[in-house]
C-alpha positions as CSV (number, residue, x, y, z in Angstrom):
1,X,80.4,-87.1,10.8
2,X,77.6,-87.3,13.5
3,X,76.0,-90.1,14.8
4,X,73.5,-92.8,12.2
5,X,70.3,-93.0,14.4
6,X,67.4,-95.0,13.1
7,X,63.7,-93.6,13.7
8,X,61.5,-96.1,14.6
9,X,57.7,-96.0,16.1
10,X,59.3,-95.0,19.4
11,X,60.5,-92.1,17.3
12,X,64.3,-91.8,17.4
13,X,62.8,-88.0,16.4
14,X,59.8,-88.6,14.5
15,X,57.6,-88.0,17.5
16,X,56.9,-86.8,20.2
17,X,57.0,-82.8,19.3
18,X,59.6,-80.4,21.6
19,X,59.8,-77.2,23.5
20,X,61.8,-74.3,22.8
21,X,62.6,-72.3,26.2
22,X,63.5,-68.8,25.3
23,X,65.2,-67.7,29.0
24,X,67.8,-70.8,28.3
25,X,67.5,-70.5,24.2
26,X,67.2,-74.5,24.5
27,X,65.2,-76.6,22.4
28,X,64.1,-79.8,24.5
29,X,63.1,-83.3,23.0
30,X,63.1,-86.7,23.5
31,X,65.6,-89.5,21.5
32,X,66.1,-92.5,22.1
33,X,68.7,-96.0,20.9
34,X,66.2,-98.4,21.2
35,X,66.1,-99.5,17.7
36,X,70.1,-99.3,17.2
37,X,70.7,-101.2,20.7
38,X,73.7,-98.5,21.6
39,X,72.0,-97.2,24.3
40,X,72.5,-99.9,26.7
41,X,70.3,-100.0,29.9
42,X,69.4,-96.2,29.1
43,X,67.9,-96.0,25.8
44,X,66.0,-92.9,26.1
45,X,67.0,-89.3,26.7
46,X,65.5,-85.9,27.1
47,X,67.9,-83.4,26.0
48,X,68.4,-79.9,26.0
49,X,70.2,-78.9,23.2
50,X,71.5,-75.2,23.4
51,X,70.8,-73.3,20.7
52,X,73.7,-70.6,20.7
53,X,76.3,-73.3,21.5
54,X,75.4,-76.4,19.2
55,X,76.0,-78.6,22.1
56,X,73.4,-81.1,24.5
57,X,73.5,-78.9,27.8
58,X,71.1,-81.3,29.1
59,X,71.0,-84.8,29.0
60,X,68.8,-87.3,31.2
61,X,68.9,-90.9,30.5
62,X,66.2,-93.5,31.3
63,X,65.4,-96.9,30.8
64,X,61.9,-95.7,30.4
65,X,61.1,-93.9,27.1
66,X,59.4,-90.5,27.0
67,X,55.6,-90.4,26.1
68,X,54.2,-87.1,25.6
69,X,55.2,-83.6,23.8
70,X,57.5,-81.3,25.8
71,X,56.0,-78.0,27.4
72,X,58.2,-75.2,28.3
73,X,56.7,-72.6,30.6
74,X,58.2,-68.6,31.4
75,X,58.3,-69.9,35.2
76,X,60.9,-72.4,34.3
77,X,59.6,-75.4,34.1
78,X,59.4,-78.3,31.2
79,X,56.3,-80.6,31.5
80,X,57.3,-84.3,30.5
81,X,55.8,-87.6,30.5
82,X,57.2,-91.1,30.1
83,X,56.0,-94.8,29.9
84,X,56.2,-95.8,33.1
85,X,52.7,-93.5,33.8
86,X,54.5,-90.5,35.8
87,X,54.4,-86.5,34.6
88,X,56.8,-84.9,35.4
89,X,57.7,-81.0,35.7
90,X,61.9,-80.9,35.3
91,X,63.4,-77.1,36.1
92,X,64.4,-76.3,32.9
93,X,68.2,-74.9,34.2
94,X,69.8,-78.2,34.7
95,X,66.5,-80.8,34.2
96,X,66.0,-81.4,38.4
97,X,62.8,-83.3,39.4
98,X,60.6,-80.6,40.7
99,X,57.1,-82.3,40.9
100,X,56.0,-85.7,39.4
101,X,52.6,-87.7,40.1
102,X,51.7,-90.9,38.2
103,X,48.2,-90.9,36.5
104,X,46.2,-94.4,35.4
105,X,47.5,-94.9,32.3
106,X,50.6,-93.9,29.6
107,X,50.4,-89.7,28.9
108,X,51.5,-89.8,25.3
109,X,49.6,-86.3,24.4
110,X,50.8,-82.4,24.3
111,X,50.3,-81.0,28.0
112,X,48.5,-77.2,27.6
113,X,48.9,-74.8,30.3
114,X,45.7,-72.2,30.5
115,X,45.1,-69.4,33.3
116,X,41.7,-68.6,34.9
117,X,41.7,-65.6,37.2
118,X,45.1,-65.4,37.6
119,X,45.8,-68.8,38.5
120,X,48.1,-71.3,35.9
121,X,46.8,-74.7,35.5
122,X,48.9,-77.7,33.7
123,X,46.8,-80.7,31.7
124,X,47.5,-84.0,30.3
125,X,44.7,-86.2,28.4
126,X,45.9,-89.9,29.6
127,X,45.4,-93.3,28.0
128,X,44.7,-94.9,24.5
129,X,48.4,-94.2,24.4
130,X,48.2,-95.6,20.5
131,X,51.9,-96.9,19.1
132,X,53.8,-95.1,21.7
133,X,52.8,-96.9,25.0
134,X,52.2,-100.3,23.3
135,X,56.0,-99.9,22.0
136,X,56.7,-99.1,25.7
137,X,55.6,-102.0,27.4
138,X,58.0,-104.0,24.9
139,X,60.9,-101.9,25.4
140,X,59.8,-101.7,29.5
141,X,58.3,-104.8,30.5
142,X,58.4,-103.9,33.8
143,X,55.8,-101.1,33.1
144,X,52.9,-102.9,31.6
145,X,50.0,-101.0,31.1
146,X,46.8,-101.8,33.6
147,X,43.4,-101.6,32.0
148,X,43.4,-98.9,29.6
149,X,41.2,-95.9,30.4
150,X,41.5,-92.5,29.1
151,X,41.1,-89.1,31.2
152,X,41.9,-85.5,31.3
153,X,44.3,-84.8,34.1
154,X,44.5,-81.1,35.2
155,X,47.1,-79.7,38.1
156,X,47.3,-76.4,39.4
157,X,50.1,-74.6,39.6
158,X,51.7,-72.9,42.3
């Protein structure tokens, strides 16, 4: 029983850390079917695994690979980035994209949040994506990387 997956450099489940949200009792993670060929035009999946029901209760399919770790917040946000250079905030309940921005290179790090004087921020290192970024170009050639450039991006949360 189950589905056979083949981990590769893009990480069926060997890279891209997930994030647990106690409010939804879900573990959010990226998986892909690039090496099996079974994903068709949308080999990448951002899923929410309900740990009580033991089933996927969120499943966002994409032609573009997720490229960063996941981060959930107490405010119901799920942050993730993809190889098309977008950094997004999703609603943890239904997966709706609440906010997105495109950055100068592939975000492939671990997003973090922090607060200063009661103001919360989210930060992401972008650039120098290594295997995940270079493999993404092969998987999604329409999203070729520009000249590599590393930066730390910080956004104020509402």
